TILUM-103829 format. One record per atom (N, C-alpha, C, O): y, z, x; atom name; residue in three letters; residue number from 1. Coordinates in nm, 4 decimals, always signed. Atoms other than C-alpha are relative to their C-alpha. Example, Ala and Ser with C-alpha at 12.3 -4.5 7.8 and 13.67 -1.06 7.14 Angstrom:
2
      north         up       east   name   resn   resi
    -0.1190    +0.0000    +0.0890      N    ala      1
    -0.4500    +0.7800    +1.2300     CA    ala      1
    +0.1200    +0.0000    +0.0900      C    ala      1
    +0.1181    +0.0665    +0.1936      O    ala      1
    -0.1190    -0.0060    -0.0820      N    ser      2
    -0.1060    +0.7140    +1.3670     CA    ser      2
    +0.1090    +0.0730    -0.0770      C    ser      2
    +0.2198    +0.0899    -0.0261      O    ser      2
***
This chain:
77
      north         up       east   name   resn   resi
    +0.0407    +0.1248    -0.0587      N    met      1
    +0.4571    -2.1188    -9.3394     CA    met      1
    -0.1526    -0.0046    +0.0075      C    met      1
    -0.2154    +0.0886    +0.0575      O    met      1
    +0.1449    +0.0172    -0.0012      N    glu      2
    +0.1017    -2.2468    -9.3793     CA    glu      2
    -0.0458    -0.0548    +0.1341      C    glu      2
    +0.0251    -0.1333    +0.1970      O    glu      2
    +0.0605    +0.0580    -0.1187      N    val      3
    -0.1212    -2.3193    -9.0834     CA    val      3
    -0.1136    -0.0911    -0.0437      C    val      3
    -0.1686    -0.0753    -0.1527      O    val      3
    +0.0957    +0.1042    +0.0360      N    gly      4
    -0.3655    -2.6103    -9.0774     CA    gly      4
    -0.1326    +0.0495    -0.0541      C    gly      4
    -0.1827    -0.0040    -0.1530      O    gly      4
    +0.1320    -0.0438    +0.0461      N    his      5
    -0.6882    -2.4149    -9.1142     CA    his      5
    +0.0057    +0.0691    -0.1354      C    his      5
    -0.0981    +0.0849    -0.1996      O    his      5
    -0.0129    -0.0548    +0.1356      N    asn      6
    -0.5523    -2.2492    -9.4307     CA    asn      6
    +0.0057    -0.1112    -0.1034      C    asn      6
    -0.0384    -0.0930    -0.2169      O    asn      6
    -0.0130    +0.1126    +0.0911      N    ile      7
    -0.4796    -2.5879    -9.5868     CA    ile      7
    -0.1277    -0.0841    -0.0023      C    ile      7
    -0.1709    -0.1307    -0.1077      O    ile      7
    +0.1184    +0.0855    -0.0144      N    phe      8
    -0.7850    -2.7758    -9.4569     CA    phe      8
    -0.1019    +0.0737    +0.0866      C    phe      8
    -0.1084    +0.0499    +0.2072      O    phe      8
    +0.0905    -0.0850    -0.0773      N    pro      9
    -1.0575    -2.5276    -9.3528     CA    pro      9
    -0.1143    -0.0773    +0.0656      C    pro      9
    -0.1460    -0.1896    +0.0262      O    pro      9
    +0.1085    +0.0622    -0.0757      N    gly     10
    -1.3409    -2.6051    -9.1113     CA    gly     10
    -0.1139    -0.0501    -0.0861      C    gly     10
    -0.1728    -0.1535    -0.0547      O    gly     10
    +0.1099    +0.0429    +0.0869      N    ile     11
    -1.5977    -2.6290    -9.3910     CA    ile     11
    +0.0294    -0.1360    -0.0631      C    ile     11
    -0.0624    -0.2149    -0.0854      O    ile     11
    -0.0402    +0.1300    +0.0540      N    glu     12
    -1.4021    -2.9228    -9.5367     CA    glu     12
    -0.0017    -0.1071    +0.1088      C    glu     12
    -0.0362    -0.2222    +0.0820      O    glu     12
    +0.0038    +0.0946    -0.1122      N    ile     13
    -1.3707    -3.0876    -9.1941     CA    ile     13
    -0.1435    -0.0471    +0.0226      C    ile     13
    -0.1666    -0.1645    +0.0516      O    ile     13
    +0.1408    +0.0344    -0.0208      N    gln     14
    -1.7507    -3.0783    -9.1638     CA    gln     14
    -0.0492    -0.1051    -0.0998      C    gln     14
    -0.1467    -0.1748    -0.0718      O    gln     14
    +0.0409    +0.0953    +0.1036      N    lys     15
    -1.7763    -3.2912    -9.4815     CA    lys     15
    +0.0560    -0.1404    +0.0222      C    lys     15
    +0.0131    -0.2347    -0.0442      O    lys     15
    -0.0641    +0.1300    -0.0222      N    leu     16
    -1.5607    -3.5770    -9.3442     CA    leu     16
    -0.0992    -0.1006    +0.0573      C    leu     16
    -0.1842    -0.0652    +0.1390      O    leu     16
    +0.0903    +0.1048    -0.0467      N    glu     17
    -1.7393    -3.9071    -9.2829     CA    glu     17
    +0.0669    -0.0971    +0.0957      C    glu     17
    -0.0023    -0.1601    +0.1757      O    glu     17
    -0.0730    +0.0939    -0.0845      N    asn     18
    -1.4689    -4.1127    -9.1075     CA    asn     18
    +0.0448    +0.0722    +0.1267      C    asn     18
    +0.1445    +0.1445    +0.1243      O    asn     18
    -0.0255    -0.0747    -0.1234      N    his     19
    -1.4701    -3.9840    -8.7479     CA    his     19
    +0.0922    -0.0768    +0.0937      C    his     19
    +0.0494    -0.1253    +0.1984      O    his     19
    -0.0996    +0.0695    -0.0813      N    thr     20
    -1.1532    -4.1408    -8.6108     CA    thr     20
    +0.0663    +0.0983    +0.0954      C    thr     20
    +0.0382    +0.2180    +0.0915      O    thr     20
    -0.0775    -0.0882    -0.0871      N    ala     21
    -0.9215    -4.0050    -8.3428     CA    ala     21
    +0.0868    +0.0907    -0.0866      C    ala     21
    +0.1399    +0.0478    -0.1891      O    ala     21
    -0.0727    -0.0988    +0.0782      N    thr     22
    -0.7480    -3.6914    -8.4663     CA    thr     22
    +0.1143    +0.0586    +0.0807      C    thr     22
    +0.0963    +0.0987    +0.1957      O    thr     22
    -0.1175    -0.0615    -0.0605      N    phe     23
    -0.3986    -3.5669    -8.3861     CA    phe     23
    +0.0229    +0.1344    -0.0679      C    phe     23
    +0.0454    +0.1400    -0.1888      O    phe     23
    -0.0277    -0.1338    +0.0523      N    leu     24
    -0.3537    -3.1912    -8.4296     CA    leu     24
    +0.1293    +0.0469    +0.0642      C    leu     24
    +0.1288    +0.1037    +0.1734      O    leu     24
    -0.1309    -0.0340    -0.0532      N    met     25
    +0.0163    -3.1345    -8.3804     CA    met     25
    +0.0575    +0.1173    -0.0779      C    met     25
    +0.0687    +0.1119    -0.2004      O    met     25
    -0.0580    -0.1172    +0.0639      N    gly     26
    +0.1672    -2.7973    -8.4529     CA    gly     26
    +0.0570    +0.0932    +0.1042      C    gly     26
    +0.0528    +0.0633    +0.2235      O    gly     26
    -0.0676    -0.0911    -0.0929      N    cys     27
    +0.3438    -2.5031    -8.2984     CA    cys     27
    -0.0978    +0.0897    +0.0735      C    cys     27
    -0.0601    +0.1507    +0.1736      O    cys     27
    +0.0983    -0.0851    -0.0678      N    ser     28
    +0.0255    -2.3180    -8.2019     CA    ser     28
    -0.0822    -0.0815    +0.0974      C    ser     28
    -0.1230    -0.1935    +0.0667      O    ser     28
    +0.0787    +0.0684    -0.1015      N    gly     29
    -0.1597    -2.4126    -7.8867     CA    gly     29
    -0.1459    -0.0120    -0.0388      C    gly     29
    -0.1937    +0.0616    -0.1251      O    gly     29
    +0.1413    +0.0235    +0.0261      N    arg     30
    -0.5175    -2.5394    -7.8893     CA    arg     30
    -0.0907    +0.0601    +0.1059      C    arg     30
    -0.2115    +0.0368    +0.1030      O    arg     30
    +0.0868    -0.0651    -0.0972      N    ser     31
    -0.6401    -2.3373    -7.5925     CA    ser     31
    -0.0766    +0.1107    -0.0709      C    ser     31
    -0.0256    +0.1716    -0.1650      O    ser     31
    +0.0832    -0.1008    +0.0645      N    leu     32
    -0.9203    -2.1001    -7.6837     CA    leu     32
    +0.0183    +0.1356    +0.0669      C    leu     32
    -0.0129    +0.1513    +0.1849      O    leu     32
    -0.0132    -0.1336    -0.0583      N    pro     33
    -0.8390    -1.7340    -7.6324     CA    pro     33
    -0.1383    +0.0645    +0.0125      C    pro     33
    -0.2292    +0.0285    -0.0622      O    pro     33
    +0.1281    -0.0701    -0.0105      N    pro     34
    -1.1226    -1.5068    -7.5181     CA    pro     34
    -0.0343    +0.0656    -0.1329      C    pro     34
    +0.0525    +0.1201    -0.2010      O    pro     34
    +0.0438    -0.0547    +0.1284      N    asn     35
    -1.3274    -1.3926    -7.8149     CA    asn     35
    -0.1123    +0.1016    +0.0218      C    asn     35
    -0.1996    +0.1174    -0.0635      O    asn     35
    +0.1037    -0.0992    -0.0277      N    gly     36
    -1.5408    -1.1238    -7.6519     CA    gly     36
    -0.1370    -0.0638    +0.0024      C    gly     36
    -0.1552    -0.1696    +0.0626      O    gly     36
    +0.1365    +0.0529    +0.0011      N    lys     37
    -1.9100    -1.1782    -7.7147     CA    lys     37
    -0.0217    -0.1035    -0.1104      C    lys     37
    -0.1308    -0.1590    -0.1235      O    lys     37
    +0.0126    +0.0940    +0.1115      N    tyr     38
    -1.8399    -1.4012    -8.0161     CA    tyr     38
    +0.0376    -0.1408    +0.0410      C    tyr     38
    +0.1185    -0.1600    +0.1318      O    tyr     38
    -0.0309    +0.1403    -0.0248      N    thr     39
    -1.8288    -1.7799    -8.0160     CA    thr     39
    +0.1426    -0.0285    -0.0437      C    thr     39
    +0.1821    +0.0112    -0.1533      O    thr     39
    -0.1368    +0.0353    +0.0408      N    pro     40
    -1.4702    -1.9123    -8.0164     CA    pro     40
    -0.0019    -0.0881    -0.1249      C    pro     40
    -0.0943    -0.1669    -0.1453      O    pro     40
    -0.0139    +0.0829    +0.1191      N    gln     41
    -1.3559    -2.0688    -8.3425     CA    gln     41
    +0.1436    -0.0471    -0.0087      C    gln     41
    +0.2366    +0.0317    +0.0085      O    gln     41
    -0.1331    +0.0541    +0.0198      N    asp     42
    -1.0608    -2.2992    -8.3977     CA    asp     42
    -0.0156    -0.1364    -0.0664      C    asp     42
    -0.1249    -0.1929    -0.0691      O    asp     42
    +0.0032    +0.1252    +0.0750      N    thr     43
    -0.9712    -2.6124    -8.5915     CA    thr     43
    -0.0569    -0.1140    +0.0822      C    thr     43
    -0.1396    -0.1902    +0.0322      O    thr     43
    +0.0481    +0.1129    -0.0791      N    his     44
    -1.0337    -2.8530    -8.3044     CA    his     44
    -0.1503    +0.0091    +0.0250      C    his     44
    -0.2151    -0.0947    +0.0385      O    his     44
    +0.1450    -0.0121    -0.0148      N    leu     45
    -1.3863    -2.7136    -8.2580     CA    leu     45
    -0.0723    -0.0464    -0.1264      C    leu     45
    -0.1830    -0.0997    -0.1183      O    leu     45
    +0.0587    +0.0501    +0.1247      N    ser     46
    -1.4560    -2.7903    -8.6246     CA    ser     46
    -0.0074    -0.1523    +0.0014      C    ser     46
    -0.1076    -0.2103    -0.0404      O    ser     46
    +0.0003    +0.1458    -0.0094      N    tyr     47
    -1.3567    -3.1537    -8.5652     CA    tyr     47
    -0.1056    -0.0482    +0.0989      C    tyr     47
    -0.1778    -0.1437    +0.0702      O    tyr     47
    +0.0983    +0.0409    -0.1001      N    leu     48
    -1.5705    -3.1786    -8.2507     CA    leu     48
    -0.1421    +0.0190    -0.0505      C    leu     48
    -0.2266    -0.0679    -0.0294      O    leu     48
    +0.1354    -0.0236    +0.0505      N    ser     49
    -1.8761    -3.0253    -8.4173     CA    ser     49
    -0.0342    -0.0906    -0.1177      C    ser     49
    -0.1517    -0.1098    -0.1487      O    ser     49
    +0.0234    +0.0942    +0.1099      N    ala     50
    -1.8316    -3.2664    -8.7112     CA    ala     50
    -0.0261    -0.1411    +0.0522      C    ala     50
    -0.0603    -0.2301    -0.0257      O    ala     50
    +0.0291    +0.1307    -0.0576      N    gly     51
    -1.8712    -3.5599    -8.4696     CA    gly     51
    +0.1204    -0.0810    +0.0407      C    gly     51
    +0.1054    -0.1962    +0.0815      O    gly     51
    -0.1199    +0.0703    -0.0450      N    phe     52
    -1.5121    -3.6553    -8.3935     CA    phe     52
    -0.0025    -0.0054    +0.1525      C    phe     52
    -0.0297    +0.0957    +0.2174      O    phe     52
    +0.0100    +0.0170    -0.1445      N    leu     53
    -1.4967    -3.7934    -8.0392     CA    leu     53
    +0.1312    +0.0237    +0.0724      C    leu     53
    +0.1308    +0.0549    +0.1915      O    leu     53
    -0.1310    -0.0122    -0.0642      N    val     54
    -1.1213    -3.7717    -7.9724     CA    val     54
    +0.0883    +0.0948    -0.0803      C    val     54
    +0.1099    +0.0753    -0.1999      O    val     54
    -0.0961    -0.0926    +0.0581      N    ile     55
    -0.8865    -3.4819    -8.0434     CA    ile     55
    +0.1213    +0.0002    +0.0925      C    ile     55
    +0.1080    +0.0259    +0.2121      O    ile     55
    -0.1242    -0.0045    -0.0778      N    val     56
    -0.5238    -3.5053    -7.9274     CA    val     56
    +0.0808    +0.1181    -0.0509      C    val     56
    +0.1137    +0.1261    -0.1693      O    val     56
    -0.0726    -0.1200    +0.0394      N    ser     57
    -0.3390    -3.1758    -7.9272     CA    ser     57
    +0.0684    +0.0597    +0.1212      C    ser     57
    +0.0438    +0.0183    +0.2345      O    ser     57
    -0.0670    -0.0682    -0.1097      N    asn     58
    -0.1182    -2.9511    -7.7207     CA    asn     58
    -0.0792    +0.1237    +0.0406      C    asn     58
    -0.1449    +0.1865    -0.0425      O    asn     58
    +0.0709    -0.1169    -0.0512      N    leu     59
    -0.2615    -2.6759    -7.4993     CA    leu     59
    +0.0925    +0.1182    +0.0253      C    leu     59
    +0.0530    +0.2165    +0.0879      O    leu     59
    -0.0977    -0.1059    -0.0234      N    trp     60
    +0.0507    -2.4616    -7.4988     CA    trp     60
    +0.0851    +0.0181    -0.1242      C    trp     60
    +0.0864    -0.0677    -0.2125      O    trp     60
    -0.0898    -0.0270    +0.1116      N    glu     61
    +0.2952    -2.3073    -7.7412     CA    glu     61
    +0.1234    -0.0898    +0.0117      C    glu     61
    +0.1803    -0.1033    +0.1200      O    glu     61
    -0.1176    +0.0865    +0.0033      N    val     62
    +0.5766    -2.5434    -7.8412     CA    val     62
    +0.0823    +0.0335    -0.1237      C    val     62
    +0.0328    +0.0954    -0.2178      O    val     62
    -0.0829    -0.0206    +0.1183      N    thr     63
    +0.8683    -2.5311    -8.0819     CA    thr     63
    -0.0261    -0.1106    -0.1015      C    thr     63
    -0.0758    -0.2176    -0.0661      O    thr     63
    +0.0197    +0.0999    +0.1053      N    asp     64
    +0.8555    -2.7162    -8.4132     CA    asp     64
    +0.0739    -0.1294    +0.0314      C    asp     64
    +0.0181    -0.2381    +0.0165      O    asp     64
    -0.0783    +0.1203    -0.0289      N    asn     65
    +1.1334    -2.9547    -8.3093     CA    asn     65
    -0.0598    -0.0806    +0.1136      C    asn     65
    -0.0646    -0.2034    +0.1067      O    asn     65
    +0.0591    +0.0705    -0.1134      N    asp     66
    +0.9683    -3.0377    -7.9765     CA    asp     66
    -0.1265    -0.0747    -0.0394      C    asp     66
    -0.1442    -0.1907    -0.0019      O    asp     66
    +0.1262    +0.0651    +0.0355      N    ile     67
    +0.6281    -3.1130    -8.1261     CA    ile     67
    +0.0233    -0.1116    -0.1017      C    ile     67
    -0.0499    -0.2106    -0.1023      O    ile     67
    -0.0345    +0.1079    +0.0931      N    asp     68
    +0.7864    -3.3179    -8.4063     CA    asp     68
    +0.0455    -0.1245    +0.0760      C    asp     68
    +0.0021    -0.2356    +0.0455      O    asp     68
    -0.0472    +0.1138    -0.0801      N    arg     69
    +0.9663    -3.5375    -8.1516     CA    arg     69
    -0.1140    -0.0617    +0.0805      C    arg     69
    -0.1253    -0.1841    +0.0884      O    arg     69
    +0.1132    +0.0481    -0.0781      N    phe     70
    +0.6551    -3.5639    -7.9335     CA    phe     70
    -0.0980    -0.0778    -0.0876      C    phe     70
    -0.1406    -0.1873    -0.0511      O    phe     70
    +0.0935    +0.0673    +0.0911      N    gly     71
    +0.4283    -3.6535    -8.2259     CA    gly     71
    +0.0542    -0.1326    -0.0494      C    gly     71
    -0.0186    -0.2318    -0.0537      O    gly     71
    -0.0620    +0.1248    +0.0474      N    lys     72
    +0.6713    -3.9137    -8.3599     CA    lys     72
    +0.0032    -0.1047    +0.1109      C    lys     72
    -0.0267    -0.2215    +0.0860      O    lys     72
    -0.0048    +0.0948    -0.1113      N    ala     73
    +0.7153    -4.0731    -8.0157     CA    ala     73
    -0.1394    -0.0576    +0.0290      C    ala     73
    -0.1520    -0.1764    +0.0587      O    ala     73
    +0.1354    +0.0500    -0.0228      N    asn     74
    +0.3377    -4.0989    -7.9721     CA    asn     74
    -0.0466    -0.0941    -0.1095      C    asn     74
    -0.1082    -0.1968    -0.0808      O    asn     74
    +0.0407    +0.0873    +0.1101      N    leu     75
    +0.2786    -4.2474    -8.3148     CA    leu     75
    +0.0807    -0.1302    -0.0007      C    leu     75
    +0.0279    -0.2361    -0.0346      O    leu     75
    -0.0813    +0.1213    -0.0075      N    asp     76
    +0.5676    -4.4906    -8.2707     CA    asp     76
    -0.0486    -0.0933    +0.1111      C    asp     76
    -0.0440    -0.2155    +0.0971      O    asp     76
    +0.0469    +0.0818    -0.1134      N    ala     77
    +0.4255    -4.6065    -7.9358     CA    ala     77
    -0.1301    -0.0671    -0.0347      C    ala     77
    -0.1857    -0.1401    +0.0474      O    ala     77
***
């Protein structure tokens, strides 16, 4: 199973020009784990540093089925 940053890495996100609201829905949470003395790195930080103003994502681990239903319900609304 591929994860988002393997398909669309941060360097490509930095090249985007259309800074619309972004939905990052997946089974991995978006909370930043401690990274010792190093700066945290994650997909949502790439979007924020590229100038995107709104990132919608989950902050906890969820199952694939749950996040699929949640994402669909939000997009349908």
